[in-house]
C-alpha positions as CSV (number, residue, x, y, z in Angstrom):
1,M,0.3,-0.1,-0.2
2,T,1.7,3.4,-0.8
3,G,-0.6,6.8,-0.4
4,D,-4.1,6.3,-1.2
5,E,-3.5,2.6,-3.3
6,L,-3.6,-0.7,-3.1
7,H,-1.3,-2.5,-4.8
8,V,-1.9,-5.9,-5.2
9,T,-0.1,-7.1,-8.5
10,R,2.1,-4.9,-11.2
11,T,-1.1,-4.4,-13.1
12,C,-3.5,-3.7,-10.1
13,R,-4.1,-0.8,-8.2
14,I,-7.0,-0.4,-6.0
15,P,-8.0,3.4,-4.7
16,L,-8.3,3.4,-1.0
17,S,-11.7,4.9,-1.7
18,E,-13.5,1.8,-3.0
19,L,-12.9,-0.1,-0.2
20,E,-15.4,-0.1,2.3
21,W,-14.8,0.2,6.3
22,R,-16.9,-0.8,9.2
23,F,-15.5,-1.0,12.9
24,T,-17.0,-2.9,15.6
25,G,-16.4,-4.0,18.9
26,S,-13.9,-7.2,19.0
27,G,-15.8,-9.1,21.4
28,G,-14.6,-11.9,23.8
29,P,-12.3,-11.3,27.1
30,G,-10.3,-8.6,27.5
31,G,-11.9,-6.5,29.9
32,Q,-13.0,-2.5,29.9
33,H,-10.8,-1.9,26.6
34,A,-12.7,-4.7,24.4
35,N,-16.1,-3.5,26.0
36,T,-15.4,0.2,24.6
37,A,-13.1,0.3,21.9
38,N,-14.4,-0.3,18.1
39,T,-11.2,-2.2,16.9
40,K,-12.5,-5.1,15.2
41,V,-12.3,-4.2,11.6
42,E,-14.3,-5.5,8.6
43,L,-13.2,-4.5,5.0
44,R,-15.4,-4.6,2.1
45,F,-14.3,-4.7,-1.6
46,D,-17.1,-4.5,-4.7
47,V,-15.4,-6.6,-7.3
48,E,-18.8,-6.4,-9.6
49,H,-18.7,-2.6,-9.5
50,S,-15.1,-1.7,-9.1
51,P,-13.9,0.6,-11.9
52,S,-10.4,0.1,-11.3
53,L,-10.1,-3.4,-12.9
54,G,-10.0,-4.6,-16.3
55,P,-12.7,-6.8,-17.8
56,R,-10.1,-9.9,-17.4
57,Q,-9.0,-9.2,-13.9
58,R,-12.9,-9.0,-12.6
59,S,-14.1,-11.8,-14.7
60,R,-11.4,-13.8,-12.5
61,L,-12.0,-12.4,-9.3
62,L,-16.1,-12.9,-9.7
63,Q,-15.3,-16.3,-10.7
64,R,-12.8,-17.0,-7.8
65,L,-13.8,-14.7,-5.0
66,G,-17.4,-13.6,-5.9
67,P,-18.9,-10.2,-6.5
68,V,-18.1,-8.8,-2.9
69,V,-15.1,-9.9,-1.0
70,R,-14.7,-9.6,2.8
71,V,-12.1,-9.7,5.1
72,V,-12.2,-9.3,9.4
73,A,-9.3,-8.7,11.2
74,S,-9.3,-8.9,15.3
75,D,-6.4,-10.1,16.3
76,E,-4.9,-7.3,18.0
77,R,-6.0,-4.8,20.4
78,S,-5.1,-1.7,18.4
79,Q,-7.7,-0.6,15.4
80,T,-4.9,0.8,13.2
81,R,-3.1,-2.4,13.5
82,N,-6.3,-4.3,12.5
83,R,-6.3,-2.3,9.8
84,E,-3.0,-2.9,8.4
85,L,-3.8,-6.4,8.9
86,A,-7.2,-6.4,7.0
87,L,-5.2,-4.5,4.4
88,T,-2.9,-7.0,3.7
89,R,-5.2,-10.0,3.8
90,L,-7.4,-8.4,1.0
91,K,-4.3,-8.1,-1.0
92,R,-3.2,-11.4,-0.4
93,R,-6.5,-12.6,-1.5
94,L,-6.9,-10.6,-4.2
95,A,-3.4,-11.5,-5.4
96,D,-3.9,-15.2,-5.2
97,A,-7.5,-14.9,-7.1
98,L,-5.7,-13.0,-9.7
99,H,-2.3,-15.6,-10.1
100,V,-2.5,-17.5,-13.7
101,E,-0.7,-20.7,-13.4
102,R,1.3,-21.4,-16.2
103,P,0.6,-24.7,-18.2
104,R,3.6,-26.8,-17.8
105,R,5.5,-28.0,-20.3
106,P,6.9,-31.6,-20.3
107,T,10.7,-32.2,-20.9
108,A,12.8,-35.1,-21.5
109,P,15.9,-35.7,-19.4
110,S,19.0,-34.8,-21.1
111,G,21.6,-37.2,-22.0
112,A,24.0,-36.2,-19.6
113,A,21.2,-36.5,-16.9
114,R,20.7,-39.9,-17.9
115,R,24.3,-41.2,-17.8
116,R,24.8,-39.4,-14.3
117,R,21.6,-41.4,-12.9
118,V,22.8,-44.8,-14.5
119,E,26.2,-44.3,-13.1
120,S,24.6,-43.7,-9.8
121,K,22.7,-46.4,-9.8
122,R,25.8,-48.6,-10.5
123,K,28.1,-46.7,-7.8
124,R,25.2,-47.7,-5.2
125,S,25.2,-51.1,-6.8
126,D,28.8,-51.7,-6.2
127,V,28.2,-50.5,-2.9
128,K,25.7,-53.0,-1.6
129,R,27.3,-55.6,-3.2
130,L,30.3,-55.2,-1.5
131,R,28.9,-55.3,2.1
132,R,27.7,-58.6,1.5
133,R,29.4,-61.7,2.7
134,P,32.1,-63.4,0.5
135,E,30.4,-66.1,-1.5
136,R,32.2,-69.4,-1.1
137,E,33.5,-71.4,-3.5
């Protein structure tokens, strides 16, 4: 994140103004601080109506994550830290969904690799053979 944009990938940047923030009480134990401070952060990003996404990015995100991406962070006592955690989690989810696996191209082992493999098998065989008891004649 730099300034007023969330950098997801090299080609995907989302203005922070497109994100919807909501703060609530964290719940659970913690005494007076937990009962009075709104430290739980819910961050929502509307994939379907975002003007900053290209058509391919939008279709990939819709297919993998749905029309709205929601991230919650209530790990820390500080709202500021929970904001950072929520942004980091959103960035990771979007980046993972946008990632395109390159197709695997099958390759054959080189001649040298084949020779090294056979030679190592031969050496291993010799080691095992030498460990055996000598044969009686």
